[in-house]
C-alpha positions as CSV (number, residue, x, y, z in Angstrom):
1,X,42.9,17.0,10.9
2,X,45.1,14.3,12.2
3,X,42.7,13.1,14.9
4,X,40.0,12.7,12.2
5,X,42.3,10.6,10.0
6,X,43.2,8.4,12.9
7,X,39.5,8.0,13.9
8,X,38.3,7.1,10.5
9,X,41.1,4.6,10.1
10,X,39.2,2.4,12.5
11,X,39.8,3.6,16.1
12,X,40.1,6.7,18.3
13,X,37.5,9.0,19.8
14,X,35.7,11.5,17.7
15,X,35.9,15.1,18.8
16,X,32.3,16.3,19.0
17,X,33.4,19.9,19.9
18,X,34.2,20.1,16.1
19,X,31.1,21.3,14.2
20,X,32.1,19.0,11.4
21,X,31.0,16.0,13.5
22,X,27.4,17.1,13.4
23,X,24.8,17.0,10.7
24,X,22.8,19.5,12.6
25,X,23.5,21.6,15.7
26,X,22.4,25.1,16.8
27,X,24.0,27.9,14.9
28,X,25.6,25.6,12.3
29,X,25.3,27.4,8.9
30,X,25.7,24.3,6.8
31,X,22.3,22.9,8.1
32,X,20.6,25.4,5.8
33,X,21.2,23.0,2.9
34,X,19.3,20.3,4.8
35,X,16.3,22.6,5.2
36,X,16.3,23.9,1.7
37,X,16.3,20.4,0.3
38,X,13.2,19.3,2.2
39,X,9.9,20.2,0.7
40,X,6.7,18.7,1.8
41,X,3.3,18.7,0.1
42,X,-0.1,18.2,1.7
43,X,-2.7,16.1,-0.2
44,X,-4.3,19.3,-1.4
45,X,-1.1,20.1,-3.3
46,X,0.2,22.9,-1.1
47,X,4.0,23.1,-1.1
48,X,5.8,24.0,2.1
49,X,9.5,24.2,3.0
50,X,10.2,22.8,6.5
51,X,11.8,25.4,8.7
52,X,13.2,25.3,12.3
53,X,11.4,26.9,15.2
54,X,13.7,29.5,16.8
55,X,11.9,29.6,20.2
56,X,11.7,25.9,21.1
57,X,12.0,25.3,24.9
58,X,13.7,21.9,24.7
59,X,16.5,20.2,22.7
60,X,16.2,17.0,20.7
61,X,19.1,14.7,20.4
62,X,18.4,12.5,17.4
63,X,20.4,9.3,16.3
64,X,19.6,8.2,12.8
65,X,19.0,4.5,12.0
66,X,21.2,2.1,10.0
67,X,21.9,3.4,6.5
68,X,24.9,1.2,5.8
69,X,23.3,-2.0,4.3
70,X,26.6,-4.0,4.0
71,X,25.9,-7.6,5.0
72,X,29.3,-8.1,6.6
73,X,29.8,-7.1,10.3
74,X,31.7,-3.8,10.5
75,X,31.4,-0.1,10.8
76,X,30.6,2.7,8.4
77,X,33.7,4.9,8.8
78,X,33.3,7.3,5.9
79,X,31.8,10.3,7.6
80,X,32.1,12.3,4.4
81,X,29.5,10.0,2.7
82,X,26.5,11.9,4.0
83,X,23.7,11.5,1.4
84,X,22.0,8.6,3.2
85,X,22.2,10.0,6.8
86,X,21.0,13.4,5.5
87,X,18.1,11.9,3.6
88,X,17.0,9.8,6.6
89,X,17.4,12.8,8.9
90,X,15.2,14.9,6.6
91,X,12.5,12.2,6.5
92,X,12.5,11.4,10.2
93,X,13.7,14.4,12.2
94,X,13.2,17.7,10.5
95,X,9.5,17.7,11.3
96,X,10.6,17.8,15.0
97,X,12.1,21.3,14.5
98,X,8.7,22.8,15.2
99,X,8.9,21.4,18.7
100,X,12.6,21.4,19.7
101,X,16.1,22.5,18.7
102,X,17.8,19.7,16.8
103,X,21.2,18.1,17.5
104,X,22.1,15.3,15.1
105,X,25.6,13.8,15.4
106,X,27.4,11.9,12.7
107,X,28.6,8.5,14.0
108,X,30.5,5.4,12.8
109,X,27.4,3.2,12.8
110,X,27.4,-0.6,12.7
111,X,26.5,-2.1,9.3
112,X,23.2,-3.9,9.1
113,X,25.2,-7.2,8.9
114,X,26.5,-6.5,12.4
115,X,23.1,-7.2,13.9
116,X,22.8,-10.7,12.3
117,X,26.1,-12.1,13.7
118,X,27.8,-12.4,17.1
119,X,30.9,-11.1,15.3
120,X,29.1,-7.8,14.9
121,X,29.1,-6.9,18.6
122,X,32.4,-5.0,18.5
123,X,31.1,-2.8,15.7
124,X,27.9,-2.1,17.6
125,X,29.8,-1.3,20.8
126,X,32.1,1.0,18.8
127,X,29.2,2.8,17.3
128,X,27.7,3.3,20.7
129,X,30.9,4.9,21.9
130,X,30.5,7.6,19.2
131,X,26.9,8.2,20.3
132,X,27.9,8.4,23.9
133,X,30.8,10.9,23.1
134,X,28.4,13.0,21.1
135,X,25.8,13.0,23.9
136,X,28.5,14.1,26.5
137,X,29.3,17.1,24.4
138,X,25.6,17.8,23.8
139,X,24.8,17.5,27.6
140,X,27.6,19.9,28.5
141,X,26.8,22.4,25.8
142,X,23.2,23.0,26.8
143,X,21.5,22.9,30.2
144,X,18.0,22.8,28.8
145,X,15.6,19.9,29.1
146,X,16.1,17.4,26.3
147,X,14.3,14.8,24.3
148,X,16.0,11.6,23.0
149,X,14.8,10.4,19.5
150,X,16.1,7.3,17.8
151,X,15.0,4.7,15.3
152,X,16.3,1.1,14.8
153,X,20.0,1.2,15.5
154,X,19.6,4.7,16.9
155,X,17.1,3.4,19.5
156,X,19.5,0.6,20.4
157,X,22.3,3.1,21.2
158,X,20.0,5.5,23.0
159,X,18.5,2.7,25.1
160,X,22.0,1.8,26.2
161,X,22.8,5.4,26.9
162,X,19.8,5.7,29.2
163,X,20.9,2.6,31.1
164,X,24.6,3.4,31.4
165,X,24.6,7.2,31.6
166,X,21.3,8.9,32.2
167,X,19.2,6.7,34.6
168,X,21.9,6.8,37.2
169,X,22.6,10.5,37.0
170,X,19.9,12.5,38.8
171,X,20.8,15.8,37.0
172,X,20.5,14.3,33.6
173,X,17.4,12.3,34.5
174,X,15.7,15.4,35.7
175,X,16.4,17.1,32.3
176,X,15.0,14.2,30.2
177,X,11.6,15.1,29.0
178,X,10.8,11.9,27.0
179,X,12.7,9.2,25.0
180,X,11.2,8.1,21.7
181,X,12.8,4.8,20.8
182,X,10.7,3.0,18.1
183,X,11.9,0.3,15.8
184,X,14.5,-1.3,18.0
185,X,15.5,-4.9,17.2
186,X,15.9,-5.5,20.9
187,X,13.8,-4.6,23.9
188,X,14.3,-1.0,25.0
189,X,15.6,-0.1,28.4
190,X,13.7,-0.9,31.5
191,X,15.6,1.7,33.4
192,X,12.8,4.2,32.8
193,X,9.0,3.7,32.8
194,X,6.9,3.5,29.6
195,X,4.8,6.5,28.8
196,X,1.2,6.1,29.6
197,X,0.0,9.7,29.6
198,X,0.7,13.1,27.9
199,X,2.5,15.0,30.7
200,X,4.9,12.8,32.6
201,X,8.7,13.3,32.2
202,X,11.4,10.7,32.0
203,X,9.4,8.0,30.2
204,X,9.9,6.1,27.0
205,X,7.9,5.5,23.9
206,X,8.4,2.3,21.9
207,X,6.6,0.5,19.1
208,X,7.0,-1.3,15.8
209,X,4.6,-0.5,13.1
210,X,2.8,-2.6,10.5
211,X,0.0,-2.3,8.0
212,X,-3.5,-3.4,8.7
213,X,-4.2,-6.7,6.8
214,X,-0.7,-8.0,7.5
215,X,0.5,-10.1,10.4
216,X,2.2,-8.5,13.4
217,X,5.9,-8.7,12.4
218,X,8.4,-10.5,14.7
219,X,10.8,-8.0,13.2
220,X,13.9,-10.1,12.9
221,X,12.7,-13.7,13.0
222,X,10.9,-16.3,15.1
223,X,13.2,-15.9,18.0
224,X,12.9,-12.1,18.1
225,X,12.2,-10.6,21.5
226,X,8.7,-9.4,22.4
227,X,8.7,-5.6,22.5
228,X,6.1,-3.5,24.2
229,X,3.9,-1.1,22.3
230,X,2.7,2.4,23.2
231,X,0.2,4.2,20.9
232,X,1.1,7.9,21.1
233,X,-2.1,8.8,19.4
234,X,-3.9,7.9,22.7
235,X,-1.6,9.7,25.2
236,X,-3.9,12.8,25.4
237,X,-7.2,10.7,25.4
238,X,-9.3,9.9,28.4
239,X,-8.1,6.3,28.2
240,X,-4.4,6.5,27.1
241,X,-3.7,2.8,27.4
242,X,-6.8,1.6,25.5
243,X,-6.2,-0.8,22.6
244,X,-8.9,0.9,20.5
245,X,-8.1,2.6,17.2
246,X,-7.1,6.3,17.5
247,X,-6.7,8.8,14.7
248,X,-3.2,10.0,13.7
249,X,-3.2,13.8,13.3
250,X,-0.7,13.9,10.4
251,X,1.9,11.7,8.9
252,X,4.9,12.6,6.7
253,X,5.7,9.9,4.2
254,X,8.6,10.0,1.8
255,X,7.5,10.6,-1.7
256,X,9.6,7.8,-3.2
257,X,9.4,4.1,-4.2
258,X,6.3,2.2,-3.1
259,X,4.8,5.3,-1.2
260,X,5.1,7.8,-4.1
261,X,2.0,10.0,-4.4
262,X,0.8,10.0,-8.0
263,X,-0.5,13.6,-7.8
264,X,2.4,15.1,-5.7
265,X,4.3,18.1,-6.9
266,X,7.5,17.0,-8.5
267,X,9.6,19.0,-6.0
268,X,7.9,17.3,-3.0
269,X,10.2,14.9,-1.1
270,X,7.6,14.2,1.6
271,X,3.8,14.0,1.5
272,X,1.8,15.1,4.5
273,X,-1.5,13.2,5.1
274,X,-3.8,14.8,7.7
275,X,-6.4,12.8,9.5
276,X,-6.3,9.8,7.1
277,X,-4.7,7.1,9.3
278,X,-5.6,5.4,12.6
279,X,-3.4,3.3,14.8
280,X,-3.8,0.8,17.6
281,X,-1.5,-1.5,19.6
282,X,-2.1,-5.2,19.0
283,X,-0.5,-8.6,19.6
284,X,0.0,-11.7,17.6
285,X,-0.8,-15.2,18.9
286,X,2.8,-15.6,19.8
287,X,2.8,-12.4,21.8
288,X,4.6,-10.0,19.4
289,X,3.4,-6.5,20.0
290,X,3.0,-4.0,17.1
291,X,1.4,-0.7,16.2
292,X,-1.2,-1.5,13.5
293,X,-1.8,1.3,10.9
294,X,-5.1,1.7,9.1
295,X,-5.9,3.9,6.1
296,X,-9.2,5.8,6.6
297,X,-8.9,8.2,3.7
298,X,-10.7,8.0,0.3
299,X,-9.5,5.5,-2.3
300,X,-6.4,3.4,-2.0
301,X,-3.9,4.2,0.8
302,X,-0.2,5.0,0.1
303,X,1.1,1.9,1.9
304,X,1.0,-1.2,-0.3
305,X,0.0,-4.5,1.4
306,X,2.5,-6.8,-0.2
307,X,5.6,-4.7,-0.9
308,X,8.7,-5.9,1.0
309,X,8.9,-2.6,2.8
310,X,5.3,-3.0,4.0
311,X,5.1,-6.7,5.0
312,X,7.1,-9.6,6.2
313,X,9.3,-9.8,9.3
314,X,9.9,-6.0,9.4
315,X,6.4,-4.7,8.8
316,X,6.5,-0.9,8.0
317,X,9.7,-0.6,9.9
318,X,11.1,2.2,7.7
319,X,8.0,4.3,8.2
320,X,7.9,4.0,12.1
321,X,8.7,7.7,12.6
322,X,7.1,8.9,9.4
323,X,3.7,7.7,10.5
324,X,4.0,9.1,14.0
325,X,5.4,12.6,13.1
326,X,2.3,14.5,14.2
327,X,2.0,12.6,17.4
328,X,5.7,12.9,18.2
329,X,5.7,16.7,17.7
330,X,2.5,17.1,19.7
331,X,3.9,14.8,22.5
332,X,7.0,16.9,22.8
333,X,5.1,20.1,22.8
334,X,2.7,18.9,25.5
335,X,5.5,17.8,27.8
336,X,7.7,20.8,27.2
337,X,8.0,23.3,30.1
C-alpha cells in the first residue's frame, strides 16, 4: 500500500481503518495466533490457555510500552517487526480479555533513547500522533464504555490523550470507565482525579512498583518527578486509601529470565501466583512514591532482590502490570456497567 510505504519512510498518518494497523481488534482473525501462543501455569502445575471473553460490557484500549531499546533518539518505524510488541501484549494485556474487549494498535513508538535527550521530543510527539489517530478510529468504531490501559511510554501517550482529547469532550469523558497508567516516567495527567474507590468512573490509577527490601526507585534519576501511588488492592476495602499492606489476588509473571519458575511446565510462558504477594504504597525520604511488593508465599519468591530488573532506579518497572493483573481485571469488572 502506497500510504503505508510513505508512512513508514518517516512521515504521514497511519490509516487505522486498515486491520493491518492493529495487533488486536474485535473480529480480527489473526489475533488467534496471539492467544494460542500464550499459555499460563498456576503454581500447582495446571496449564491454561488464555482466551477472550465474548460478552464483556466494555472495551479496553491498550498501548504497549517501549520495546525499541535503541539508545539514539528516533522512532521504531518497522511495523512488520512484531515479535516484541506481541510478546509484551501477551504478558501485559491478554489477561484483561476476561474483563473487556481488547483493542491494541501498532504505533511508531519512540526509542528508549528518545526519553533521555531533548532531541527525542519530536519522536515522542510523532509516536503520540499515531496513538491519537488509533484512538479516534477506536472511539468512532464503538460507542461502548471504554478503559484506557498503558504502561511506561504507553502511559505517557495516554496521559496526553486524556489532557488533549478526552477531558474536554463530555461525550468521551462520560464513556471513560477508568484509566490505568502505571510506570510513567513523568507525572500522569491531572485532568482527571485519582481513583480512591472501586466504583467511580473517569479516574486514573498510577503507580511504580518495587521489591520489598529495595529502596523506592526514583525511576529515572535523582531529578525524576515525584509520582503519586494508588494501591488497587485496597480499592474494594473499607479503607481504600490506607497505606497498610493488602493482598494481591493473583499475579501473572513471565516465565523467563530472572523470574523463571523452576517447576513450571516447559510450555508455560506465564506463571500465575495466587494469594502469594502483598502490596502497599510507600514513600522514600525524598518523597518518591512507589508500590512496594512483598512475597508471602512459602520459600523463596520469584523476584530476585539484586537483579537489574528488580532493583536500582527502575525497581520492578517491567513487572508493573504483571503484578497487578488480578487487581486490574477485578477493578474493570467492578466498574463495568
